N, C-alpha and C positions, 0 to 999 in steps of 0.2 A: 329424669332418673339417672343417677351416675352409676358407675360399675358396681360399687359396693351395695347400693340399694338393689340393683338387679340380682346380686348374689343372695341378698337377704330375703327378697320377695319371690324368687323363682322356685317353684316346686313342680314336680312331675305331674302332668295332666294327660289323662287317657281318654277323656270324653270331650268331644268337640262340637261346636255349633255348626249347623249346615249353612255356612257363610264363607264365600270366597275371600282370600286374603286381598286386601286393598292393593290396587295396581302400583301405587307409589311405594308401598312396602315391598312388593315383589321386586321392583327395580333396585331398591336398596339391598335386599337380600342377595340378589344375583351379583351386584357389584362387589359386595363383601365376599361372596363365594369365589368370584374371579380373583380377588386379591389373595385370598387364602390359598387358592390353587397355584398362583404364581409363586408365592413364598414357600410352599411346601412340596410342590411337585405332585400333589394329589389330584384326583379327578372328581371332586365333590360336585353334586348336582342338586338343584331344587326341583322336585317333581310335584306337579300340581294336579289335582283332580284324578287321582289314581286309587280308587277304593279297593280295587282287586288285590292290592298288596296286603290289605288287612281283612280280606274276605276268606278266612280260614279258621279251622278249629283252634290253631295256635293263637290267633288274634283274639278269638272269643275267650280263650283261656286267659289271655293277658288283659281281659276286660276293656278292650278298646271299643270305642263307639264314635262313629262319625269321622274316623281318621282317614283322610284321603290325600293329605298334603304331607310331604316329608322331605327331609334332606338325606340323600344317599351318600354315604362316606365310602369312597372307592379309591383305590390306589394300586400301584404295581406290586405284584406279589414279591418281586425281587427287593423291595425296600426293606432294609433291616429293621427299621423302626415303624413299619406301616401302622400297626395297631395303636401305638402310642401317639403317632402323628395324627391319626384320625380322631383320637380322643382330645388332643390339644386344640386342634383347629375346629373340631365340632363344638367344643364348649365355648370357644370364642363366638361362634355363630349363635349358640343358645343364649348367651348372655346379651348379645346385641338384639336378638329377637325379643327377649324380655323387656328391653328398653323401648322397643317399638310397640309394646302392648300385646305381644303374641305369647302363646303358651307352647310348651314343648315337652317331649318325653323321649329319653334315650331308649332304643329298642334293640336288644341283642339277638333274641331268638324267636319271639312271638310275632312273626310276620312271615309272609311267603316270599322268599328270595326269588323263586322261579317265576313269580307273577309280577315282579317289580318292572316298571317301565324305564328304569335307569339304563343308560348306555354303559355297558361293561366291555371294555376293549380286550383284545387278546393279551394275555399275561396280567390281567387286572383281577382284583377281588373286591366284592362288596363286603365290607367289614361289618357294618351295622347301619341302621337308619335312625333318624330323629323325627318323630311326628311334630308337626307345627301347624298352628292355626289359632282360632279363638276358642278358648276352653269354655266349657259349660260352667266350670268353677276355676278358681285360681290354684287348685291343688291344696295339699295339706303338708305341714311340716312333718318330717319323719324323725324317728329316734336316731340318735348318733352315739357313737362310742365316746367314752371319756377321752380327753386329750392324751392322757398317759398311755392309752392303748395304741396310739398311732404316732407317738412322738417320744423320743428318748432324751429330750432336753428338759432340764429342770426349769420351772417357770421363772425362777430368780435369775437364770442365765439367758433368758430370751430377750433379745432387743424388741422394742415396740413393733417394728415392722414384721418381725417373725411371728409375734403373737397375732397380728392382724391376718397374716397369711395362713397360720394354723387354724384360726377360727373359720376362715373361708374354706380351707381344705376339708374341714369337718362337715361343711354344708354342701360339698360337691356330691353330685349323683354318682353312685357306683352300682355295679351289677348286683342285684339282690341285696342292696344296701350292705355289702360285705366289708367295704372300707379296708381292703387288703393292701395297705401301703404303710410306709414308715418314713417319717420326717426327722431329719437330724441337722445339726450345725457342724460344719467342718471349716476351720480357718475363717470363721465369720460369714460363711456362705451356706445357704440352704441346700440340702441334699434330700432327694426323695427316691425311694426304692420300692419296687413292687414285690409283694409276697405272692404266693401261688394261689390261683383261683380262676374261675371262669371270667374271661374278659379283663383279667388283671392288668394287662398292658394298656388296654384302651382306657381303663379307669385311671391308670397312672398319668396318662396324657390329660385327662379331664381335670384331675386334682392339681396337676402341675400348672395348668393354665389358670385355674381359679386362685391358687396361691400367688402366682405372679401378678395377676390382675389386682388383687387386694393389697398386696404388700409393696408393689413397685420394685421388687427385687427378683432377679432371675433365680431359677431353681434348677439344679443339675441332678 
């Protein structure tokens, strides 16, 4: 599965099989997380067999079942772009997990931060988590806004690479499916900005990575 196939087939999954992640895949995930941490300065961690994090009313409200493995997105509170950075590198891990045959779901509020087994250092913040494992299903495609609602570039003026990036951006997961972002072209380069909304900066990072992965072009 290449990265574009991962983008097209990946959907949020909240119900998981009672099955440990294969040790070989755990090794690959930890190697990828180490690389992401080195590049970003984040403190991302893979937490295995921690059902307490999802043993709460909030998790029940979020309809999670069998969720006990997750990726904790953590970084220094002093980072100016902490939320966006977590979204960017988190989505990188999400798409690689999809290529490994694993399922994921971004979780912003429906889990117990206080019960998480993640190591949060002094001056650090747990931004959000991503459940990971073998889904009971592969999830379902969700509704998306028309391209005109998230992009101010006329289709006739879009290079092919931009169209591919826009299509991928529309498929990116965002909090409550709000898609609070705007894509534009400036001097032949893609620009993405966040609108106001819950987790909008994290969503910005998610969408930015997905656009870049599909288009092969950087987005600022």
